[in-house]
C-alpha positions in Angstrom: -15.6 16.5 -0.2 -17.3 16.9 -3.6 -16.3 14.2 -6.3 -16.6 14.6 -9.9 -16.7 10.9 -11.3 -15.9 10.6 -15.4 -15.9 7.9 -17.7 -16.6 7.1 -21.2 -19.2 5.0 -20.4 -21.9 4.3 -18.0 -25.2 2.6 -17.1 -27.2 1.0 -19.3 -23.8 0.1 -20.4 -22.5 -2.4 -17.8 -18.8 -3.3 -17.7 -16.0 -3.5 -15.4 -15.1 -0.1 -15.5 -18.7 1.0 -15.0 -19.1 -1.4 -12.2 -16.2 0.6 -10.3 -17.7 3.8 -11.2 -20.9 2.8 -9.6 -19.2 1.4 -6.5 -17.4 4.8 -5.9 -20.4 6.6 -6.6 -22.4 4.3 -3.6 -19.8 3.9 -1.0 -18.3 7.4 -1.3 -21.6 9.0 0.0 -22.7 6.2 2.3 -19.4 5.7 4.2 -17.7 9.1 4.0 -20.4 11.6 3.5 -18.9 12.8 0.1 -21.1 14.3 -2.6 -20.9 12.9 -6.0 -21.8 13.6 -9.6 -21.0 11.8 -12.7 -20.3 12.7 -16.0 -20.6 10.3 -19.0 -21.7 10.5 -22.9 -25.7 10.3 -23.2 -27.0 6.8 -24.6 -30.6 6.8 -26.3 -33.3 6.4 -23.7 -31.2 6.2 -20.9 -33.1 7.7 -17.7 -30.7 8.8 -14.7 -33.3 10.5 -12.7 -33.7 7.6 -10.2 -30.0 7.9 -9.3 -29.2 9.2 -5.6 -26.4 11.4 -7.4 -26.6 13.9 -10.2 -25.6 12.4 -13.7 -24.4 14.9 -16.5 -25.1 13.0 -19.9 -23.4 15.1 -22.7 -24.0 14.8 -26.5 -22.5 11.5 -28.0 -22.0 10.1 -31.2 -22.9 6.5 -32.6 -19.8 4.2 -32.7 -21.3 1.3 -31.5 -20.3 -0.6 -34.7 -16.5 0.1 -34.3 -16.2 0.3 -30.5 -17.7 -3.0 -29.3 -20.9 -1.3 -28.5 -19.9 1.9 -27.0 -20.7 5.7 -28.0 -18.0 8.2 -28.2 -18.7 11.4 -26.1 -18.2 15.0 -27.6 -15.1 16.3 -25.7 -16.2 20.0 -26.4 -19.5 19.9 -24.5 -19.8 23.5 -23.1 -23.0 23.0 -21.4 -21.8 19.8 -19.7 -18.4 21.4 -18.5 -20.8 24.3 -17.2 -22.7 22.0 -15.1 -20.0 19.9 -13.8 -18.1 23.1 -13.0 -21.3 24.4 -11.2 -20.9 21.4 -8.8 -17.5 23.2 -7.6 -16.1 19.5 -7.4 -12.9 19.1 -4.9 -11.6 16.0 -6.6 -11.9 14.9 -10.3 -11.5 11.5 -10.7 -11.6 10.0 -14.6 -11.7 6.4 -15.4 -10.9 6.5 -19.1 -8.1 8.5 -21.0 -10.1 9.6 -24.1 -13.1 12.1 -24.0 -13.6 11.5 -20.1 -10.0 12.8 -19.3 -9.9 15.6 -21.7 -13.3 17.1 -20.1 -11.3 16.6 -16.9 -8.7 18.9 -18.1 -11.3 21.3 -19.5 -13.3 21.3 -16.1 -9.8 21.7 -13.9 -9.6 25.2 -15.9 -12.6 25.9 -14.7 -12.6 25.0 -11.2 -8.9 24.3 -10.3 -9.7 20.8 -8.7 -6.8 18.2 -9.3 -7.3 15.3 -11.4 -6.7 11.6 -10.5 -6.8 9.3 -13.3 -7.3 5.3 -13.1 -5.7 3.2 -15.8 -8.1 0.3 -15.8 -7.4 -1.6 -19.1 -5.2 -1.9 -22.3 -7.0 0.6 -24.1 -4.1 0.3 -26.8 -5.6 -3.2 -27.9 -9.0 -1.5 -28.3 -7.5 1.1 -30.3 -5.4 -1.1 -32.7 -8.8 -3.3 -33.0 -10.7 -0.4 -34.1 -8.6 1.9 -35.8 -7.2 -0.1 -38.9 -4.5 2.1 -40.0 -1.4 1.7 -38.0 0.0 5.6 -38.2 -3.2 6.6 -36.8 -3.4 4.0 -34.3 0.0 4.9 -33.1 -0.9 8.7 -33.1 -4.0 7.8 -31.0 -2.2 5.8 -28.4 0.0 8.6 -28.0 -2.7 11.1 -27.5 -3.9 9.1 -24.9 -0.8 8.6 -23.0 -0.6 12.5 -23.4 -3.9 13.1 -21.8 -2.9 10.6 -18.8 0.5 12.6 -18.4 -1.7 15.5 -18.0 -3.5 14.3 -15.0 -2.2 15.1 -11.2 -1.9 11.7 -10.0 -2.2 8.5 -12.1 -3.6 5.1 -10.3 -3.3 1.6 -11.8 -5.4 -1.3 -10.6 -2.3 -3.7 -10.5 1.4 -4.0 -10.7 1.2 -5.3 -14.1 -1.1 -2.4 -15.3 1.6 0.1 -14.4 4.2 -2.0 -16.4 1.6 -1.9 -19.5 1.4 2.0 -19.1 5.1 2.4 -19.1 5.4 0.3 -22.2 3.0 2.8 -24.0 5.7 5.4 -23.4 4.0 7.0 -20.2 6.9 8.8 -18.4 5.3 9.7 -14.9 4.7 8.2 -11.7 1.9 5.9 -10.9 0.3 4.2 -7.6 -1.3 0.9 -7.0 -5.0 0.9 -6.1 -6.8 -2.4 -6.3 -10.5 -2.6 -7.3 -12.9 -4.7 -5.2 -15.9 -6.8 -5.6 -19.2 -6.1 -4.4 -20.1 -9.8 -3.6 -20.4 -10.6 0.0 -18.0 -13.5 1.0 -19.9 -17.0 0.6 -21.6 -19.2 -1.9 -25.1 -18.4 -2.9 -28.2 -20.6 -1.5 -29.0 -23.9 -3.0 -32.4 -22.4 -4.1 -31.0 -19.5 -5.8 -28.6 -21.8 -7.7 -31.4 -24.0 -8.9 -33.5 -20.8 -9.9 -30.5 -19.5 -11.8 -29.6 -22.3 -13.7 -32.7 -23.8 -14.5 -33.4 -25.6 -17.6 -29.7 -25.9 -18.3 -28.1 -29.2 -18.8 -26.0 -29.7 -16.1 -25.9 -33.0 -14.6 -24.9 -33.4 -10.8 -21.7 -35.4 -11.4 -20.2 -33.6 -14.4 -17.6 -30.8 -13.9 -19.0 -27.2 -14.6 -16.4 -24.8 -15.9 -17.2 -21.3 -16.1 -16.1 -17.7 -18.0 -17.8 -14.6 -17.2 -17.2 -11.4 -19.3 -16.6 -9.6 -22.8 -17.0 -12.4 -25.5 -13.9 -11.1 -27.3 -11.1 -13.2 -28.9 -8.3 -11.7 -27.4 -9.3 -12.6 -23.8 -8.1 -16.2 -24.6 -11.5 -17.6 -25.4 -10.4 -19.6 -28.5 -7.7 -21.5 -26.5 -10.5 -22.2 -24.0 -12.4 -24.1 -26.7 -9.1 -25.5 -28.2 -8.4 -26.9 -24.5 -11.9 -28.3 -24.3 -11.7 -30.0 -27.4 -8.6 -32.0 -26.3 -10.6 -32.5 -22.9 -13.4 -33.8 -24.7 -11.4 -36.1 -27.0 -9.8 -37.7 -24.0 -13.1 -39.0 -23.0 -13.7 -36.3 -20.1 -17.4 -35.1 -19.8 -17.8 -31.5 -18.7 -19.8 -28.7 -19.3 -18.4 -25.1 -20.2 -20.7 -21.9 -19.6 -19.9 -18.7 -21.3 -21.8 -15.8 -19.6 -21.5 -12.4 -21.4 -22.0 -10.8 -24.5 -19.4 -9.3 -27.2 -18.5 -8.7 -30.7 -17.1 -12.2 -31.3 -20.0 -14.0 -29.9 -21.1 -15.5 -33.1 -17.4 -16.4 -34.0 -16.9 -18.2 -30.8 -20.2 -20.2 -31.1 -19.3 -21.2 -34.6 -16.1 -22.5 -33.2 -17.4 -24.3 -30.6 -20.0 -26.0 -33.1 -17.0 -27.0 -35.6 -15.1 -28.3 -32.6 -18.3 -30.6 -31.6 -18.9 -29.0 -28.5 -22.2 -27.1 -29.2 -25.8 -28.6 -28.5 -29.0 -27.0 -29.2 -30.7 -24.3 -26.8 -29.4 -24.9 -23.3 -27.8 -28.2 -23.9 -24.1 -29.1 -25.3 -21.0 -29.4 -23.6 -20.5 -25.4 -24.4 -23.2 -23.2 -23.3 -23.6 -19.3 -24.2 -26.1 -17.9 -21.8 -25.7 -14.3 -23.0 -25.3 -11.4 -20.5 -26.5 -11.6 -16.9 -26.9 -8.4 -15.0 -28.3 -9.7 -12.1 -25.8 -9.9 -9.3 -27.2 -12.7 -7.0 -27.8 -14.5 -10.5 -24.2 -14.3 -11.1 -23.3 -15.3 -7.5 -25.4 -18.6 -8.2 -23.5 -19.2 -11.4 -20.3 -18.8 -9.5 -21.5 -21.1 -6.9 -22.6 -23.7 -9.3 -19.4 -24.0 -11.2 -16.5 -26.0 -10.0 -13.7 -23.7 -11.9 -13.6 -20.3 -13.5 -11.4 -19.9 -16.8 -9.7 -16.8 -17.3 -6.7 -17.2 -19.6 -6.5 -13.5 -20.4 -3.3 -11.6 -20.7 -5.4 -8.5 -21.8 -7.1 -7.6 -18.3 -5.0 -5.3 -16.1 -6.9 -6.6 -13.0 -9.5 -9.5 -13.6 -12.1 -8.5 -11.4 -14.6 -11.4 -12.5 -11.6 -13.5 -10.8 -11.9 -11.9 -7.5 -15.8 -12.1 -7.5 -15.6 -15.7 -8.5 -13.1 -16.1 -5.4 -15.6 -14.3 -3.2 -18.1 -17.4 -3.8 -15.2 -19.7 -2.7 -14.7 -20.5 -6.9 -10.9 -20.8 -7.8 -9.7 -19.8 -11.3 -7.1 -21.1 -13.9 -5.0 -18.3 -14.9 -2.0 -17.4 -17.2 1.3 -17.4 -15.2 2.6 -14.0 -15.1 -0.8 -12.1 -16.1 -2.1 -9.3 -14.2 -5.2 -11.3 -13.2 -2.6 -13.8 -11.6 -1.1 -11.5 -9.1 -1.3 -12.4 -5.8 -2.4 -16.0 -6.8 -0.4 -19.0 -5.8 -0.4 -21.9 -7.9 -2.3 -24.8 -6.2 -3.1 -22.7 -3.1 -5.9 -20.0 -4.1 -5.8 -20.9 -7.7 -4.2 -22.3 -10.6 -1.4 -20.9 -13.3 -0.7 -22.6 -16.4 1.4 -21.7 -19.7 -0.5 -20.0 -22.3 -1.4 -22.9 -24.7 -4.4 -25.2 -25.2 -2.3 -28.3 -24.0 -1.5 -26.8 -20.8 -4.8 -25.9 -20.1 -6.6 -29.3 -21.3 -3.7 -31.1 -18.9 -4.7 -29.1 -16.0 -8.5 -29.7 -16.4 -8.1 -33.4 -16.7 -6.0 -33.4 -13.3 -8.8 -31.0 -12.0 -11.8 -33.4 -13.0 -10.4 -36.3 -11.0 -10.7 -34.2 -7.4 -13.4 -31.7 -7.5 -13.1 -31.8 -3.7 -9.6 -30.5 -4.0 -10.8 -27.5 -6.3 -13.2 -26.4 -3.7 -10.6 -26.3 -1.2 -8.7 -23.9 -3.5 -11.8 -22.0 -3.9 -12.1 -21.5 0.0 -8.4 -20.6 0.3 -9.0 -18.0 -2.9 -12.2 -16.6 -0.7 -10.1 -15.8 2.2 -6.7 -14.7 0.7 -7.6 -12.4 -2.8 -10.6 -10.9 -2.2 -10.9 -7.3 -1.2 -14.4 -5.3 -0.6 -15.3 -2.5 -2.3 -15.9 -0.8 1.1 -12.5 -1.2 1.5 -11.1 0.1 -1.6 -13.1 3.1 -1.8 -12.0 4.0 1.8 -8.4 3.7 0.4 -9.1 5.9 -2.2 -10.8 8.4 -0.2 -8.0 8.7 2.1 -5.8 9.1 -0.8 -8.1 12.1 -2.1 -7.3 13.7 0.9 -3.8 13.4 0.6 -3.7 14.9 -3.0 -5.7 18.0 -1.8 -3.6 18.5 1.1 -0.5 18.6 -1.5 -2.6 21.1 -3.4 -3.1 23.0 -0.7 0.8 23.2 0.7 1.5 23.6 -3.2 3.6 20.5 -3.5 1.5 18.9 -5.6 3.7 18.2 -8.8 2.5 20.7 -11.7 2.4 19.0 -15.1 2.8 21.6 -17.6 2.6 20.1 -21.3 3.0 21.9 -24.7 -0.9 21.0 -25.4 -2.0 22.6 -22.1 -2.3 25.9 -23.5 -4.8 24.8 -26.2 -6.8 22.9 -23.6 -6.8 26.2 -21.6 -7.8 28.3 -24.5 -10.4 25.5 -25.5 -12.0 25.9 -21.9 -12.0 29.6 -22.0 -13.8 29.7 -25.4 -16.2 27.0 -24.1 -16.9 29.3 -21.3 -17.6 32.3 -23.3 -19.7 30.2 -25.9 -21.7 28.7 -22.8 -22.4 32.4 -21.6 -23.4 33.5 -24.9 -25.8 30.6 -25.1 -27.5 31.4 -21.9 -27.7 35.1 -22.9 -29.4 34.3 -26.1 -31.7 32.2 -24.1 -32.8 34.8 -21.9 -32.8 37.4 -24.4 -34.8 35.5 -27.3 -36.9 32.9 -25.5 -38.9 31.2 -27.8 -37.8 33.3 -30.6 -34.0 31.9 -30.1 -34.3 29.8 -33.3 -35.4 32.9 -35.3 -33.3 34.0 -38.6 -32.3 37.2 -36.3 -30.9 35.3 -33.6 -29.5 32.8 -35.9 -27.3 35.3 -38.0 -26.7 37.1 -34.6 -25.2 33.7 -33.3 -23.3 33.1 -36.7 -21.7 36.4 -36.2 -20.8 35.9 -32.7 -19.3 32.6 -33.5 -17.4 33.9 -36.3 -15.9 36.8 -34.2 -15.2 34.5 -31.3 -13.3 32.0 -33.6 -11.2 34.6 -35.4 -10.2 35.7 -31.7 -9.4 32.4 -30.7 -7.0 31.5 -33.7 -5.2 34.9 -33.3 -4.8 34.0 -29.6 -3.6 30.4 -30.3 -1.2 31.9 -32.9 0.0 34.3 -30.3 0.7 31.7 -27.7 2.4 29.3 -30.1 4.9 31.6 -31.4 5.5 32.9 -27.7 6.2 29.1 -26.8 8.5 28.5 -30.0 10.4 31.8 -29.0 10.7 30.8 -25.3 12.3 27.2 -26.7 14.6 29.1 -28.9 16.1 31.1 -25.8 16.7 27.9 -24.0 
């Protein structure tokens, strides 16, 4: 089986979805003999030559200042679509509803492979954060949902994620397919813990709380700081370690300082380590901590919660959140109301009996952790079902009003790519000559005029067909 994996980010950017992609790309060939290709927007100076699978990096635009450090890919990259189509994928699996899924739709026009889409996160919140004009944000969200509905099968990473997608107006069916963790069950060695945490002010008898992830306010991080202020005022000593980076890092550091929780350098009750990419170092921090704090109602799965659990570290979660699915309060985790007072009260009780926290952490390790090997195996089995449905003609055919434009765009890009290859062969080193440029312009003008005529003709035909109904 050949699988094309698409996302709007990839290494060197590392986030939860990139982690998912890399585990799919790792376990599909290793455990199932599948061939994999990855498509992603190009990041400056990124080198993909060392990967054991091909990575097609297509043109991107610098949107890092408005998109939390992410670049935006060009959805009309004919060269990229042509390279991906040459791979002849059996399955196209896209992990982001924007450029990646549009390219997936263009690729489906080229090779006929079905598209599987995974809904990982509440993209509407990021859109509303980046696009300040409400009408434009609403239209962007509607376009995102339409892109998802055009896929042949939709997966979500939790039941709550499915409900979130429905709330955005998604009309189709979805299937819950869980993500796994790449940590082996068990705590890191004491030597590794000492190495990873060296130099930080972490007294042996003081409780350590941990957060790992993007430093952004909508993950409930201001609530953590407010709760810690209440805890500190009650006379309880502790250390709170924030691991990660994000657009609100300075804002959170300033708030911690205003609340009297910051020290100098690696000291203070609140410590911001910055991002840690070494997985063993993260295992060590999860091992050193007594409790993981994750009051996010934004996340659809909370992969870091399962990673913490793999290291026998229990989490404090918001009752009813996606991250709290399958977590039983007091058994394999802790759930609270979404208030600083509720978190502070829970932490005060937790600090009285750290041994109990470790028992709950052991239960979490044994009860809520799924391995990536098992999750990717489940995905591979589902791929086979999708392919069988396609072969038998029972795969639901989704025809949306915009599909005619996608089809025409795909054919236009295919022709443009064909012209590009012909020009390269004919003109060689002289492809940028004045004559070549003039012929290129004339070709483009003729092709655009033909394309516009074709689009108009198809739109009129669609309108007439609807009138007849």
